[in-house]
C-alpha positions as CSV (number, residue, x, y, z in Angstrom):
1,M,15.1,123.9,26.8
2,N,14.2,127.5,25.7
3,L,17.0,130.1,25.9
4,L,14.4,132.7,26.6
5,Y,13.8,131.1,30.0
6,S,17.1,129.2,30.7
7,N,19.0,131.9,32.6
8,D,16.7,134.9,33.4
9,K,13.6,135.8,35.3
10,A,10.5,135.9,33.1
11,G,9.6,139.5,32.2
12,E,12.6,141.1,33.7
13,H,15.9,142.6,32.6
14,P,19.0,140.8,34.0
15,D,20.6,142.1,37.1
16,S,23.2,144.2,35.3
17,W,24.7,147.6,35.8
18,Y,22.7,148.7,32.7
19,A,19.4,147.7,34.3
20,A,20.4,149.4,37.5
21,T,21.1,152.7,35.6
22,A,18.3,152.5,33.1
23,N,16.5,155.7,32.3
24,S,13.1,154.1,32.5
25,Q,11.5,150.9,33.6
26,E,8.2,151.5,31.8
27,R,6.3,148.3,31.1
28,F,4.0,147.5,28.2
29,A,1.0,145.2,28.7
30,P,1.0,141.7,27.2
31,L,-1.1,141.0,24.1
32,N,-4.5,139.7,25.0
33,G,-6.8,138.7,22.2
34,S,-6.6,139.3,18.5
35,V,-5.2,142.5,16.8
36,R,-4.7,143.5,13.1
37,A,-1.6,145.2,11.8
38,D,0.1,146.0,8.5
39,V,3.4,144.6,10.0
40,C,4.0,142.4,13.1
41,V,7.6,142.7,14.4
42,V,8.7,139.8,16.6
43,G,11.5,140.9,19.0
44,G,12.1,144.0,21.0
45,G,15.8,144.5,20.4
46,Y,17.7,146.9,18.1
47,T,16.6,145.1,15.0
48,G,12.9,145.0,15.8
49,L,12.7,148.4,17.3
50,S,14.5,150.0,14.4
51,A,12.2,148.2,11.9
52,A,9.1,149.2,13.8
53,L,10.2,152.8,14.1
54,H,11.0,153.2,10.4
55,L,7.8,151.4,9.3
56,A,5.7,153.6,11.6
57,E,7.4,156.7,10.4
58,A,6.4,155.6,6.9
59,G,2.8,155.5,7.9
60,L,2.3,151.8,8.5
61,N,0.3,150.2,11.3
62,V,2.9,148.3,13.3
63,V,2.6,145.8,16.3
64,L,5.7,144.6,18.1
65,V,5.6,141.6,20.4
66,E,8.4,140.8,22.8
67,A,8.6,137.7,25.0
68,H,10.0,139.5,28.0
69,R,11.0,143.2,28.0
70,V,12.1,145.7,25.4
71,G,15.9,145.4,25.4
72,F,15.8,142.1,27.2
73,G,18.2,140.2,24.9
74,A,21.7,141.1,23.6
75,S,20.5,144.7,22.8
76,G,20.3,145.5,26.5
77,R,23.3,143.6,27.8
78,N,26.2,144.1,25.3
79,G,29.5,145.9,25.5
80,G,28.0,149.1,24.0
81,Q,30.5,149.5,21.2
82,L,29.5,151.0,17.9
83,G,32.3,150.0,15.5
84,S,33.2,150.8,11.9
85,G,32.9,148.3,9.1
86,Q,31.3,144.9,9.2
87,R,32.1,142.2,11.7
88,K,34.2,140.5,9.1
89,G,37.2,142.5,7.9
90,Q,37.4,144.0,4.4
91,D,40.1,141.5,3.3
92,G,37.9,138.6,4.2
93,L,34.9,140.2,2.6
94,R,36.8,140.7,-0.7
95,E,37.5,137.0,-0.7
96,L,34.0,136.2,0.2
97,V,32.0,138.4,-2.2
98,G,34.5,140.1,-4.4
99,T,36.0,143.6,-4.4
100,D,33.0,145.6,-5.7
101,E,30.5,144.0,-3.3
102,A,32.9,144.4,-0.4
103,D,33.2,148.1,-1.1
104,V,29.4,148.3,-1.0
105,L,29.3,146.5,2.3
106,W,31.9,149.0,3.7
107,D,29.6,151.9,2.7
108,M,26.6,150.2,4.2
109,A,28.5,149.7,7.5
110,E,29.3,153.4,7.5
111,D,25.6,154.1,6.9
112,A,24.8,151.9,9.9
113,K,27.2,153.8,12.2
114,A,25.8,157.1,11.0
115,L,22.2,155.8,11.5
116,V,22.7,155.1,15.2
117,K,24.2,158.5,15.8
118,D,21.3,160.1,13.8
119,L,18.6,158.3,15.7
120,I,20.2,159.2,19.1
121,A,20.3,162.9,18.0
122,R,17.0,163.0,16.3
123,H,15.1,161.4,19.2
124,S,17.1,162.9,22.0
125,I,18.1,159.4,23.4
126,D,20.1,159.8,26.6
127,C,22.5,156.9,26.3
128,D,26.0,158.4,27.1
129,L,27.1,158.3,23.4
130,K,30.9,159.0,23.3
131,P,33.5,158.8,20.5
132,G,36.4,156.5,20.3
133,V,37.0,152.7,20.1
134,A,40.6,151.3,20.2
135,E,41.6,147.9,18.9
136,T,44.6,146.5,20.7
137,A,47.0,143.6,20.0
138,S,49.1,141.5,22.4
139,S,51.8,140.7,19.8
140,V,54.0,142.7,17.5
141,G,52.6,140.8,14.5
142,G,49.1,141.6,15.7
143,V,50.0,145.3,15.9
144,D,51.4,145.3,12.4
145,E,48.1,143.7,11.1
146,L,46.1,146.5,12.8
147,H,48.3,149.2,11.3
148,D,48.1,147.7,7.9
149,H,44.3,147.6,8.2
150,A,44.2,151.3,9.0
151,E,46.4,152.1,6.1
152,F,44.2,150.0,3.7
153,L,41.0,151.8,4.9
154,N,42.6,155.1,4.4
155,H,44.0,154.2,0.9
156,R,40.9,152.4,-0.4
157,Y,38.0,154.4,1.2
158,G,39.7,157.6,2.3
159,Y,38.8,156.7,5.9
160,D,41.3,158.9,7.8
161,K,39.7,158.7,11.2
162,I,42.1,156.1,12.6
163,D,45.2,156.9,14.7
164,V,47.9,154.2,14.7
165,L,49.3,153.5,18.1
166,D,52.7,152.2,18.9
167,A,53.3,150.6,22.4
168,A,53.8,154.0,24.1
169,A,50.8,155.6,22.5
170,C,48.6,152.6,23.3
171,H,49.8,152.6,26.9
172,A,49.0,156.3,27.2
173,I,45.4,155.3,26.5
174,C,45.2,151.9,28.1
175,P,48.2,151.1,30.4
176,S,47.9,147.3,30.2
177,P,51.1,145.3,30.1
178,D,49.3,142.8,27.8
179,Y,49.0,145.2,24.8
180,K,51.8,146.1,22.4
181,G,50.0,148.7,20.3
182,G,46.9,149.1,18.2
183,I,44.7,151.6,16.5
184,L,42.2,154.2,17.7
185,D,39.1,154.8,15.6
186,R,37.9,158.3,16.4
187,D,34.6,157.9,14.5
188,A,33.6,154.7,16.3
189,A,31.7,155.2,19.6
190,H,30.4,153.6,22.7
191,L,27.1,154.0,24.6
192,H,24.8,152.6,27.3
193,P,23.1,149.8,25.3
194,L,20.0,149.4,27.3
195,N,19.2,153.1,27.4
196,Y,19.7,153.2,23.6
197,A,17.1,150.4,23.2
198,L,14.7,152.0,25.6
199,G,15.1,155.3,23.7
200,L,14.3,153.5,20.4
201,A,11.2,152.0,22.0
202,R,10.1,155.5,23.2
203,A,10.6,156.9,19.7
204,A,8.7,153.9,18.2
205,V,5.7,154.4,20.5
206,A,5.7,158.1,19.7
207,A,5.5,157.2,16.0
208,G,2.5,155.0,16.6
209,V,4.0,151.5,17.2
210,K,2.0,149.3,19.6
211,I,4.3,147.3,21.8
212,Y,3.3,144.2,23.7
213,E,5.7,142.8,26.3
214,S,5.6,139.3,28.0
215,S,4.1,138.0,24.8
216,L,5.9,134.9,23.7
217,V,5.5,134.0,20.0
218,Q,4.7,130.3,19.7
219,A,4.1,130.0,16.0
220,V,3.9,132.0,12.8
221,D,1.4,130.9,10.2
222,K,2.5,131.7,6.7
223,G,0.1,132.9,4.0
224,R,-1.1,136.1,2.3
225,L,-2.3,137.2,5.7
226,T,0.1,135.9,8.3
227,Q,-0.9,135.0,11.9
228,V,1.5,135.4,14.7
229,H,0.4,133.4,17.7
230,T,1.5,134.4,21.2
231,N,0.8,132.9,24.6
232,G,-2.0,135.5,25.0
233,G,-3.4,136.2,21.6
234,T,-2.8,136.6,17.8
235,V,-1.6,139.3,15.5
236,R,-2.9,139.1,12.0
237,A,-0.6,141.0,9.7
238,D,0.3,141.5,6.0
239,H,4.0,141.3,6.8
240,V,6.1,139.8,9.5
241,V,9.6,140.8,10.7
242,L,11.5,138.2,12.7
243,A,14.1,140.0,14.8
244,C,15.0,137.4,17.4
245,N,18.7,136.9,16.9
246,G,20.1,134.3,19.5
247,Y,16.6,133.8,21.0
248,L,14.9,132.6,17.8
249,G,14.5,129.0,19.1
250,S,12.4,126.8,16.7
251,L,10.4,129.6,15.0
252,D,12.3,129.0,11.7
253,R,14.6,126.1,10.8
254,Q,16.2,127.9,7.9
255,V,17.5,130.7,10.2
256,A,18.3,128.3,13.0
257,R,20.7,126.3,10.8
258,R,22.7,129.4,10.1
259,V,22.5,131.5,13.3
260,M,23.8,129.8,16.4
261,P,23.3,131.2,19.9
262,I,26.3,131.5,22.2
263,N,26.7,133.2,25.6
264,N,29.0,136.0,26.6
265,F,29.6,137.6,29.9
266,I,30.3,141.0,31.4
267,I,31.2,142.2,34.9
268,A,31.1,145.7,36.5
269,T,33.7,146.5,39.2
270,R,33.2,148.8,42.1
271,P,33.6,152.5,41.2
272,L,37.4,153.0,40.7
273,G,37.5,156.7,41.3
274,D,41.0,158.1,40.7
275,E,42.3,154.5,40.1
276,A,40.4,154.5,36.8
277,K,43.3,156.3,35.0
278,H,45.3,153.1,35.6
279,V,42.7,151.3,33.4
280,L,41.8,153.8,30.8
281,A,43.4,157.2,30.7
282,K,41.0,158.3,28.0
283,D,37.2,157.7,27.9
284,V,37.3,155.3,24.9
285,A,36.2,151.7,24.6
286,I,38.7,148.9,23.9
287,A,38.4,145.6,22.0
288,D,41.4,143.5,21.6
289,S,42.4,141.3,18.7
290,K,42.1,137.9,20.4
291,F,39.8,135.4,18.7
292,V,37.7,135.3,21.9
293,V,37.6,139.1,22.2
294,N,38.0,141.0,25.5
295,Y,36.2,144.3,25.4
296,F,35.9,147.0,28.0
297,R,35.3,150.6,28.9
298,L,34.6,152.8,31.9
299,S,31.0,153.5,33.0
300,A,29.7,157.0,33.8
301,D,30.5,156.3,37.5
302,K,34.0,155.0,36.7
303,R,33.4,151.3,37.0
304,L,35.3,149.0,34.7
305,L,32.8,147.2,32.5
306,F,34.7,144.2,31.2
307,G,33.4,141.6,28.8
308,G,35.2,138.3,28.2
309,G,34.6,134.5,28.1
310,E,32.1,132.5,26.1
311,S,30.0,129.4,26.6
312,Y,28.1,127.3,24.1
313,G,25.5,125.5,26.2
314,Y,22.1,126.7,27.2
315,R,23.0,127.4,30.9
316,F,25.2,130.3,32.1
317,P,28.0,129.4,34.4
318,T,27.2,129.1,38.1
319,Y,29.6,131.9,39.0
320,I,30.0,134.5,36.2
321,P,32.6,136.7,38.0
322,G,35.0,133.8,38.1
323,V,34.7,133.4,34.3
324,V,35.4,137.0,33.5
325,R,37.9,137.8,36.2
326,K,40.4,135.5,34.6
327,P,40.8,137.5,31.3
328,M,40.4,140.8,33.1
329,T,43.3,139.9,35.4
330,K,45.4,139.0,32.3
331,V,44.8,142.5,30.9
332,F,45.0,144.3,34.3
333,P,46.9,142.2,36.9
334,H,46.5,145.0,39.5
335,L,42.7,144.3,39.5
336,A,43.0,140.7,40.6
337,D,41.2,141.3,43.8
338,V,39.0,144.2,42.9
339,R,35.4,144.0,44.1
340,I,32.8,143.1,41.4
341,D,29.4,144.6,42.0
342,Y,27.5,143.3,38.9
343,A,27.9,140.2,36.7
344,W,25.6,139.1,33.9
345,G,25.5,137.0,30.8
346,G,23.6,137.3,27.5
347,T,22.9,135.3,24.4
348,L,23.9,136.5,21.0
349,G,23.7,135.0,17.5
350,I,26.7,134.2,15.4
351,T,27.1,132.8,11.9
352,M,29.9,130.7,10.4
353,N,31.4,133.7,8.5
354,R,30.5,136.3,11.2
355,M,28.3,138.2,8.8
356,P,24.7,138.9,9.6
357,Y,22.1,136.6,8.0
358,L,19.3,138.5,6.2
359,A,16.7,136.4,4.5
360,R,13.3,136.5,2.9
361,L,11.6,133.4,4.4
362,A,8.4,133.9,2.5
363,P,7.1,136.6,0.2
364,N,5.9,138.6,3.3
365,I,8.2,137.3,6.0
366,L,11.7,138.8,6.5
367,S,14.4,137.9,9.1
368,A,17.7,139.5,10.2
369,S,20.0,138.1,12.8
370,G,23.5,136.7,13.4
371,Y,25.4,139.9,14.2
372,S,28.2,138.0,15.8
373,G,29.0,140.7,18.4
374,H,28.8,143.7,16.1
375,G,25.1,144.4,16.5
376,V,24.8,148.0,17.8
377,G,25.1,149.4,14.3
378,T,24.4,146.4,12.2
379,A,21.2,145.4,13.9
380,T,19.8,148.9,13.9
381,H,20.6,149.1,10.2
382,A,19.2,145.7,9.4
383,G,15.9,146.9,10.9
384,K,15.8,149.8,8.6
385,L,16.7,147.7,5.6
386,M,13.8,145.4,6.3
387,A,11.4,148.3,6.8
388,L,12.5,149.7,3.4
389,A,12.1,146.3,1.8
390,I,8.6,146.0,3.0
391,Q,7.9,149.3,1.3
392,G,9.4,148.0,-2.0
393,Q,12.9,149.5,-1.7
394,T,14.8,146.2,-1.6
395,S,18.3,147.1,-2.8
396,G,20.0,147.3,0.6
397,F,18.2,144.2,2.0
398,D,19.1,142.3,-1.2
399,T,22.8,143.3,-0.9
400,M,23.0,141.9,2.6
401,S,21.0,138.8,1.8
402,R,23.4,137.9,-1.1
403,V,26.3,137.4,1.4
404,P,26.8,133.6,1.5
405,T,25.8,132.3,5.0
406,P,26.6,128.5,5.2
407,A,24.7,126.3,7.7
408,F,26.6,125.1,10.7
409,P,27.9,121.6,10.3
410,G,26.4,118.8,12.4
411,G,22.8,120.1,12.6
412,S,21.2,121.1,15.9
413,G,22.7,118.1,17.7
414,L,26.4,118.4,16.8
415,R,26.9,122.1,16.0
416,T,27.4,123.1,19.7
417,P,30.2,120.6,20.5
418,L,31.9,121.2,17.2
419,L,31.9,124.9,17.8
420,A,33.1,124.5,21.3
421,L,36.0,122.3,20.1
422,A,37.0,124.9,17.5
423,M,36.7,127.8,20.0
424,T,38.9,125.9,22.4
425,W,41.6,125.6,19.7
426,Y,41.4,129.4,19.0
427,A,41.5,130.2,22.7
428,L,44.7,128.1,23.0
429,R,46.2,130.0,20.1
430,D,45.4,133.2,22.0
431,R,47.2,132.0,25.1
432,L,50.2,130.9,23.1
433,G,50.4,134.2,21.3
434,L,50.0,132.6,17.9
C-alpha cells in the first residue's frame, strides 16, 4: 500500500481549511517524455521547493517532480508553527552530540527561523505570518521545566525573547483550565502553511525552476548521470535531491529504516466570532508539553484550528472529527459540541531521536527528511543546506548529517506496532499527569 494514495484523491490537496483558503490553485503539467537538468528535486514540499529555489537562484537548471500537487504533503497540512530551536531540546542535544555541536545546532535552528521570515518578505508571500508561539504545561512540574528551559536559553545563548507565564499570565492568553502556565516565545511565529508552500513554488518558478505535478517517481537510477523515472517520463540529472519526508515509500531503504511515517490530524471549527476570546485572547499559536502534542491557533476568520491525535497505520480513521474532538474538549470543555467544518489528516516523517535525517546516499544524491513535527523552519533550511552542498559548500549539511539517527527497531514489519505500543504508554502518562 502506498501512502501517497491511501487517504487522498490523486492530484488534489486534501479537503482542508487551508485548501479552501489557498491563494492559488495553479496546476503544473505532468512530466511527459525525457528532460535534462543539472538537478532533479523529488518532492514539492518545503524541503524540495527551498532546495529548488536556492539552486535556481545560483544559476542551476532545476527540475522538480511532485507525485500530486505542490504542498500536497505535510507542508500544506500542518499546524503552521515556526518554532525556535530544534525539535529535540538543547539538553537532549548536548547529551546526544556534545555541548559544542549542540550550540552549533541552536544557531542553525535560529538561521532556519530567520530564513523562513526572509523568504516570505523577499518574495512577498501572503501567508498570514504572525509572531508568537506559546508552550503550555498541564502540571506544575511541567511549568517549572518550561521556565528552566527559558532561563537556560537566555543564559547560554542570550535568547531573551521568551516571556515566562505563571497560571494567571497563561490564562490571560489561553483561558484553558487544563494549563497551569508556560512560556511565550515572541520570536517564534505561525502562518498559513499551504500558502507558504505555494508562495515558495511561485518564487521557484520565477527563478527558473520547471515544476511537474502528478509525476510519481518510480525509481532513481544511480550513476554519474542519474535517471529519475516517473510514471510519464524520465529526468536525467547530474544531481538528485530526495525531499519526500513521510511519503518516501520504497525509493531508498537507508532512509526508510530511519524515517517512519505517522499520521496526525487537524480540525477547523465554525467561525467563533466574539467567542474566540474564550479560546485565545491573543493571536498566538499554542503547543502543549504533552508527549502527543496538542497544537492550535485561530484562523484569519476566527476558527479554532486544533491539531491532536496520531495514528501509525496507513489508513486515516474513518471519522477524523471524533479523534480530534476528544483532546480539544480536554483543553476547552466549553467546545464539546461546537460545529466542525473541516477535518483532515496528513502524514509526516519522524525519527527515533526526533532530529531530521540528512544523508548523502550517493556522491550526487542527497536526502533530507524526518522533521518530526518541526518542519516549517527545519525543512526549509534543509532544502537550502542541500542546495549549498551541491554547490560545494557542505559545512551546514555535514553538521546535520553527523547527528546520529538510529534505525527503528523491528524493520519495516515490526516498527509500526512497536512504535504504537510506545506511544500508547506515553499517552497514558499524559492522561495520568506524569
